[in-house]
TORTIDREN-535014 format. One record per residue: residue in one letter; z, x, y negated of N, C-alpha, C, O in turn. Coordinates in steps of 0.2 Angstrom, whole numbers, padded with zeros to 4 digits, always signed. Each point is the difference from the previous one (the first is absolute). Layout:
AZXYZXYZXYZXY ...
! end
This chain:
M-0331+1132+0181+0002+0002-0005+0007+0006+0000+0004-0001+0004 S-0004+0006-0007+0005+0007+0002+0006-0005-0005-0001-0004-0004 A+0006+0007+0007+0006-0003-0004+0001+0004-0007+0004-0002-0004 G-0006+0007+0004-0001+0003-0006-0003-0001-0007+0001+0004-0005 I-0005-0010+0006-0005-0001-0005+0005-0005-0006+0003-0006+0002 R-0003+0009-0008+0004-0004-0005-0005-0006-0004-0006+0002-0001 L+0007-0008-0001-0002-0003-0004+0005-0001-0007+0006+0002+0000 V-0011-0005-0005+0004+0000-0006-0001-0008-0001-0006-0002+0000 L+0012-0003+0000-0002-0007-0002+0001+0000-0009+0006+0001-0002 A-0011-0002-0002+0002+0001-0008+0004-0007-0001-0003-0005-0003 T+0010+0007+0004+0005-0005-0002+0008+0004+0001+0002+0004+0004 R+0001-0008-0009+0007+0001+0002+0004-0005+0002+0006+0000-0002 N-0011-0005+0006+0007-0005+0002+0001+0000+0009-0004+0000+0004 A+0009+0001-0004+0002+0002+0008-0002-0006+0004-0002+0001+0006 G+0001-0006-0007-0002-0006+0003-0008+0002+0005-0001+0000+0006 K-0003+0000-0013-0006+0001+0001-0002+0008+0006-0005+0001+0002 I+0009+0001-0001+0001+0009+0004+0002-0004+0006-0006-0001+0003 T+0010-0002+0000+0001-0003+0002-0004-0004+0004-0001+0002+0006 E-0003-0008-0008-0004-0002+0001-0005+0004+0002-0001-0001+0006 L-0003+0004-0008-0006+0006+0002+0002+0003+0005-0005+0001+0004 R+0013+0002-0001+0000+0004+0004+0002-0003+0005+0000+0004+0005 E+0002-0011-0004-0001-0005+0006-0007-0001+0002-0002+0002+0006 I-0002-0004-0012-0007-0002+0002-0004+0006+0004-0003-0001+0005 L+0005+0006-0008-0003+0007+0004+0002+0000+0006-0003+0001+0005 A+0010-0002-0004+0002+0002+0007-0002-0006+0006+0000+0001+0006 D-0003-0008-0008-0001-0005+0002-0008+0003+0002-0002-0002+0005 A-0003+0006-0010-0004+0003+0004+0000+0005+0004-0005+0002+0004 S+0009+0001-0003+0000+0006+0004+0000+0006-0004-0002+0005+0002 I+0003-0006-0008-0002+0007-0004+0005+0001-0003+0003-0003-0004 T-0002+0010+0005+0006+0004+0000-0002+0006-0008-0004+0005+0000 A+0008-0007-0004+0001+0003-0006+0006+0000-0005+0002-0005-0001 E-0001+0009-0001+0006+0000-0005-0003-0002-0008-0005+0003-0003 I+0010-0008+0001-0004-0004-0006+0005+0002-0004+0006+0000+0003 V-0006+0002-0011+0004+0000-0004-0002-0005-0006-0005-0003-0001 G+0011+0004-0003-0003-0005-0007+0000+0006-0006+0002+0006+0001 L-0004-0009-0006-0001+0004-0007+0007+0003-0002-0001+0003-0005 E+0007-0003+0008+0006+0001-0003+0000+0008+0003+0004+0005-0002 E-0009-0005+0007+0000+0008+0003-0005+0006-0005-0001+0005+0002 F-0002-0009-0008-0003+0002-0003+0000-0001-0009-0004-0003-0004 P+0011+0005+0002+0003-0002-0006-0005+0001-0007+0000-0004-0005 E-0004+0011+0008-0007+0001-0004-0006-0003-0003-0003+0001-0005 I+0002-0009+0012-0006-0003+0000+0002-0005-0007+0004-0004+0003 G-0004+0001-0008-0001-0005-0003-0001-0006+0001-0003-0001+0006 D+0004-0006-0010-0004-0004+0003-0007+0000-0004-0002+0003-0005 V-0002-0007+0010-0006+0000+0001-0003-0006-0005+0003-0005+0000 A-0008+0006-0006-0001-0006-0002-0005-0004+0004-0005+0002+0002 E+0007-0009-0003-0005-0003+0004-0005-0002-0004+0002-0004-0004 T-0008+0006+0003-0005-0002-0005-0006-0004+0005-0004-0004-0003 G+0004+0004+0008-0006-0004+0005+0000-0007-0001+0006-0002-0002 L-0011-0002+0003-0003-0006-0001+0003-0005+0007+0002-0006+0000 T-0001+0010+0003+0001-0002+0008+0006+0000+0005+0000+0006+0003 F+0005-0009+0000+0003+0005+0005+0000+0004+0002+0005+0004+0001 A-0012-0001+0002-0003+0005+0004-0001+0007-0004+0002+0005+0002 E-0005-0006-0010+0000+0003-0003+0007+0004-0002+0001+0006+0000 N+0003-0011-0002+0008+0004+0000+0004+0002+0005+0004+0004-0001 A-0006-0006+0007+0003+0004+0003-0002+0007+0003+0004+0004+0002 L-0012-0004-0002-0004+0007-0001+0001+0005-0003+0000+0006+0000 L+0003-0011-0006+0001+0006-0008+0007+0004+0003-0001+0007+0001 K+0007-0011+0001+0005+0002+0001-0001+0005+0007+0003+0006+0000 A-0005-0008+0004-0001+0004+0009-0003+0007-0004+0003+0005+0000 V-0009-0005-0003-0002+0005-0001+0003+0005-0006-0001+0006+0000 V+0005-0008-0004+0004+0005-0005+0006+0002+0005+0000+0006+0000 V+0003-0008+0004+0005+0002+0004-0001+0003+0005+0004+0003+0003 A-0011-0003+0000-0003+0004+0005-0001+0007-0003+0002+0005+0003 K-0005-0005-0010-0002+0006-0003+0007+0004-0001+0001+0006+0003 Q+0003-0008-0006+0007+0001-0003+0004+0003+0006+0003+0006-0001 S-0004-0010+0006+0007+0004+0005-0004+0003+0005+0003+0003+0004 G-0011-0004-0002-0002+0006+0003-0001-0003+0008-0002+0003+0004 L+0005-0010-0005+0000-0003+0008-0003-0007+0000-0001-0002-0005 P-0002-0001+0011-0002-0007+0002+0006-0004-0006+0005+0001-0003 A-0011-0005+0002+0006-0004-0005-0002-0010+0001-0006-0002+0001 I+0011-0002-0002-0002-0007+0000+0002-0002-0007+0004+0002-0004 A-0007-0007+0003+0002-0004-0007-0002-0007+0001-0006-0002+0001 D+0009-0002-0002-0002-0009+0001+0001-0001-0008+0004+0003-0004 D-0008-0009+0003+0000-0003-0006+0000-0009+0002-0005-0001+0002 S+0009-0003-0003+0000-0005+0000+0002-0006-0006+0003+0002-0005 G-0004-0010+0007+0003-0004-0005-0003-0006+0004-0002+0000+0006 L+0002-0007-0012+0002-0005+0003-0006-0004-0006+0000+0000-0006 C-0006-0002+0010-0007-0003-0001+0001-0007-0001+0001-0002+0006 V-0001-0003-0010+0001-0006-0001-0007-0003-0001-0004+0002-0004 D+0002-0008+0008-0008-0003+0000+0001-0003-0004-0005+0001-0003 A+0009-0005-0002+0000-0005-0007+0001+0006-0006+0001-0001-0006 L-0001+0006+0008+0000+0006-0006-0005+0005+0000+0001+0006-0001 N-0008-0009+0004-0005+0003+0002+0003+0009+0004-0003+0005-0002 G+0008-0005+0006+0002+0004+0004+0003+0005-0004+0001+0006+0003 M+0003-0007-0010+0004+0002-0003+0009-0002+0003+0001-0005+0004 P+0003+0011-0006+0001+0006-0003-0003+0005+0003-0002+0005-0003 G+0000-0006+0010-0004+0006+0003+0003+0007-0001+0006+0001+0001 I-0010+0004-0004+0003+0007-0002+0004-0001-0005+0004+0005-0001 F-0004-0009-0001+0007-0002-0007+0005-0001+0002+0005+0002-0004 S-0003-0005+0011+0004-0001+0002+0009-0001-0002+0004-0004-0001 A-0003+0012+0001+0007+0004+0000+0000+0000-0008+0006+0001-0001 R-0011-0003-0005+0001-0001-0005-0004-0006-0003-0004+0001-0005 W+0006-0006+0008-0004-0006-0002+0003-0002-0007-0004-0001-0005 A+0009+0000+0004+0005-0002-0006+0001+0007-0004+0005+0000-0004 G-0009+0004+0004+0000+0007-0006+0002+0005+0003-0004+0004+0002 R+0011-0004-0001+0004+0006+0001+0000+0003+0010+0003-0004+0004 H-0005+0008-0003-0002+0003+0009+0008-0003+0002+0006+0001-0002 G-0007-0005+0007+0006+0000+0006+0005-0006-0003+0005+0000+0004 D-0006-0003-0008+0005-0007-0002-0002-0006+0002-0004-0005-0002 D+0009+0006+0011-0004-0003+0005+0003-0009-0002-0003-0005+0002 Q+0010+0005-0006-0001-0006-0002-0004-0004-0008+0000-0006+0000 A-0002+0011-0004-0005-0003-0004-0008-0001+0004-0004-0005-0001 N+0003+0009+0005-0007-0002+0001+0001-0003+0005-0006-0003+0000 L+0010+0000+0005+0001-0006+0003+0002-0008-0005+0000-0005+0003 D+0001+0006-0009+0001-0005-0002-0005-0003-0006-0002-0005-0001 L+0000+0010-0001-0009-0001-0002-0004-0003+0005-0002-0005-0001 L+0002+0009+0005-0005-0004+0008+0002-0006+0000-0003-0005-0003 L+0008+0004+0004+0001-0008+0001-0001-0005-0005-0001-0006+0001 A+0002+0008-0008-0003-0005-0007-0006+0001+0000-0003-0003-0004 Q-0001+0007+0007-0008+0002-0001-0002-0007+0006-0005-0004-0002 V+0008+0005+0008-0004-0006+0005+0004-0007+0001+0000-0004+0004 S+0004+0003-0010+0005-0006+0001-0002-0006+0002+0002-0004+0004 D-0010+0004-0010-0003-0006+0002-0005-0001+0006-0004-0004+0000 V+0005+0010+0004-0006-0001+0005+0003-0003+0004+0006+0002+0002 P-0009-0006+0001+0000-0004+0006+0000+0002+0005-0004+0004+0002 E+0010-0005+0004+0001+0004+0007-0005+0003+0004+0001+0005+0004 E-0007-0010-0004-0005+0001+0004-0005+0006-0004-0006+0001+0002 H+0008+0001-0007-0004+0004-0004+0005+0006-0001+0000+0002-0006 R+0004+0001+0010+0006+0004-0002-0001+0006+0005+0005+0004+0001 G-0011-0004+0001-0002+0007+0006+0000+0004-0004-0001+0000-0007 A+0004+0008+0011+0000+0006-0002+0000+0004+0005-0001-0003+0006 H+0002+0010-0006+0000+0006+0006+0004+0005-0004+0000+0000-0006 F+0003+0004+0011+0003+0007-0003-0006+0004+0002-0002+0000+0006 A-0001+0004-0010-0006+0007+0004+0005+0007-0001+0005+0001-0004 C-0008+0002+0008+0003+0007-0001-0006+0004+0003-0004-0002+0004 A+0002+0010-0008-0004+0003+0004+0005+0006+0000+0004+0002-0005 A-0005+0001+0011+0005+0006+0001-0008+0007+0000-0005-0001+0002 A+0007+0005-0003-0005+0007-0002+0002+0006+0003+0006+0002-0001 L-0011+0002+0005+0004+0006+0003-0005+0005-0004-0006-0001+0001 A+0008+0004-0004-0004+0009-0003+0001+0005+0005+0005-0001+0003 L-0008+0006-0001+0001+0006+0001+0000+0006-0005-0004+0001-0004 P+0009+0003+0006-0002+0006-0006-0008+0004+0000-0002+0004-0005 S-0001-0006+0011-0007+0001+0002-0004-0004-0006-0005+0002-0003 G+0006-0007+0001-0003-0004-0003-0001-0008+0003-0001-0006-0003 E+0000+0007+0012-0002-0005+0001+0006-0007-0002+0006+0001+0000 E-0010-0008-0001+0004-0005-0002-0001-0008+0004-0006-0003+0001 R+0011+0001+0002-0001-0006+0003+0004-0006-0003+0006+0000-0001 I-0010-0005+0000+0005-0007-0001+0001-0006+0005-0005-0002+0002 A+0011-0001-0001+0000-0005+0004+0003-0006-0004+0005+0001-0004 E-0008-0007+0004+0004-0006-0003+0003-0007+0006-0003-0002+0005 G+0009-0001-0009+0003-0005+0004+0001-0007-0005+0001+0001-0006 A-0001-0004+0008+0002-0006-0004+0004-0005+0003+0001+0001+0006 L+0002-0005-0008+0006-0004+0001-0003-0007-0003-0001+0001-0006 N+0000-0006+0009-0003-0007-0005+0007-0005+0002+0003-0001+0006 G-0002-0003-0012+0005-0004+0000-0002-0005-0006-0006-0001-0002 V+0013-0003-0002+0000-0005-0006+0006+0004-0004+0004+0005+0001 I-0005-0008-0007+0004+0002-0004+0005-0006-0001-0003-0006-0002 I+0010+0005+0002+0003-0006-0001+0003+0000-0006+0000+0005-0003 N+0003-0009+0001+0004-0003-0006+0006+0004-0003+0000+0002-0006 A+0003-0001+0011+0006+0003-0003+0002+0007+0006-0001+0000+0006 P+0004+0005-0009+0004+0005+0006+0002-0002+0005+0002-0006+0001 R-0001+0009+0003+0004+0000+0007+0003+0006+0003-0002+0005-0003 G+0005-0004+0006+0002+0006+0004+0003+0006-0005-0001+0001-0006 A+0004+0002+0010+0002+0008-0003-0001+0005+0002+0003+0006-0002 N-0008-0006+0007-0004+0005+0002-0005+0002-0003-0003-0004-0004 G+0001+0010+0005-0006+0001-0003+0000+0004-0006+0005+0002-0002 F-0012-0002-0003+0001+0001-0006-0006-0003-0004-0004-0004+0003 G+0003+0006-0010-0005-0004-0003-0003-0004+0001+0004-0004-0002 Y-0009-0001+0005-0001-0007-0001+0003-0003+0009+0001-0006+0002 D+0000+0011+0000+0002-0005+0008+0004-0005-0001-0002-0005+0004 P+0007+0002-0009+0004-0004+0000-0004-0008-0001+0002-0006+0001 I-0009+0007-0004-0004-0005+0000-0006+0001+0004-0003-0005-0001 F+0002+0008+0005-0006+0000+0005+0004-0002+0007+0005+0002+0002 V-0011-0008+0001+0003-0001+0008-0008+0001+0003-0005-0003-0001 P+0005+0008+0005-0004+0001+0004-0004-0004+0006+0004-0003+0003 E-0010+0003-0003-0005-0005+0006+0004-0002+0004+0003+0005+0004 G-0001-0009-0003+0005-0002+0009+0006-0001+0000+0004-0004+0004 E-0002+0008-0010+0008-0002-0001+0003-0006-0004-0003-0005-0001 D+0007+0006-0001+0004-0007-0004+0006+0004-0005+0003-0002-0005 R-0002+0009+0008+0004+0003-0004-0003+0005-0005-0005+0001+0002 T+0007+0002-0008-0002+0005-0005-0001+0007+0003+0004+0001+0005 T-0007+0003-0007+0002+0007+0001+0006+0005+0001+0001+0005+0002 A+0002-0012-0007+0007+0003-0002+0007-0002+0006+0005+0001+0001 E-0009-0006+0000+0005-0002+0005-0001+0003+0010+0003-0001+0005 L-0010+0004-0006+0001+0005+0007+0003+0006-0001+0000+0002-0005 S+0003+0001+0012+0003+0006+0001-0005+0005-0002-0006-0001+0000 A+0009+0006-0002-0005+0007+0000-0005+0000+0004-0006+0000-0001 R+0009+0001+0010-0006+0000+0005-0003-0006+0000-0006+0002+0002 E+0006-0009-0003-0005-0004+0000-0004+0000-0005-0006-0001+0001 K+0008+0004-0007-0005+0000-0006-0008+0007+0002-0006+0000+0000 N+0012+0004+0003-0005+0007+0000-0004-0002+0007-0005+0003+0001 A+0006-0007+0003-0005-0002+0006-0005-0003-0003-0005+0000+0003 I+0006-0003-0009-0007-0005-0003-0003+0002-0006-0005-0003-0002 S+0009+0009-0001-0002+0001-0007-0006+0003-0001-0003+0003+0004 H+0001-0003-0009-0007+0004-0003+0002+0006-0001-0005+0003-0002 R+0009+0001+0001+0002+0006+0001+0002+0002+0007-0001+0005+0001 G+0003-0008+0003+0000+0002+0008-0007-0003+0002-0003+0003+0005 R+0000-0006-0007-0008-0001+0003-0005+0004-0003-0005+0001+0004 A+0006+0004-0010-0005+0004-0003+0004+0007+0004-0004+0004+0003 F+0009-0004-0003+0003+0007+0003-0002+0001+0010+0000+0005+0002 R-0001-0011+0000+0000+0000+0007-0009+0001+0000-0003+0004+0004 A+0000-0007-0008-0007+0001-0001-0002+0007-0001-0006+0001+0002 L+0011+0003-0005-0003+0007-0001+0003+0005+0005-0002+0006-0001 A+0008-0007+0005+0003+0002+0005-0005+0004+0004+0000+0006+0002 P-0005-0009+0001-0006+0002+0005-0004+0006-0004-0001+0005+0004 V+0000-0005-0010-0003+0005-0004+0004+0004-0002-0003+0005-0001 I+0007-0005+0000+0006+0007+0001+0000+0004+0004-0001+0006-0001 G+0001-0010+0008-0002+0002+0008-0004+0003+0000+0001+0006+0001 E-0009-0008-0003-0003+0002+0002-0003+0008-0005-0002+0005+0002 L+0003-0005-0008-0001+0005-0007+0006+0004+0003-0002+0006+0002 L+0009-0007-0001+0006+0006+0001+0001+0001+0007+0004+0005+0002 G-0007-0007+0002+0002+0001+0007-0004+0005+0003+0002+0001+0006 
! end
């Protein structure tokens, strides 16, 4: 892939951009990745889809169209077995207001407070979508299985990280370092699954 190729990651989160850069570098894909701060004219895209994949694709398509560049977008959330897979796509606004992490976490803990330990299975899910200005689209997905604990632990991460313990771990995702979390995260897995597709379509 030539170094001249630019990709837009539909985020204003610098951490996500760094993560994707590292994943593409590991896959020997050379590209310049920019975030939405380079395109102030692109507003927030309404997430009206019913699945993570639909929402990721909605964002990627809009950003590709408006920027004229290949665009990548992701959507993710926590799916709790005892809540029939909820909060799912509503994870960021579970308590009613978008992005109120503490309220979301408190509500979720209250909802599973009487659920026994053996039924507290959950997984973080992520869909990552690539959309080209030409109209081509691809989607990759990743998941991280684990359990919900009774009380928050750890100061790293965000969202539901302090109450989620990944399979094979005794620490919550909020107790892992950024590098440890990225190595196993649902978003990291979705981005890594998308990397060869990016190489194939843009190589």
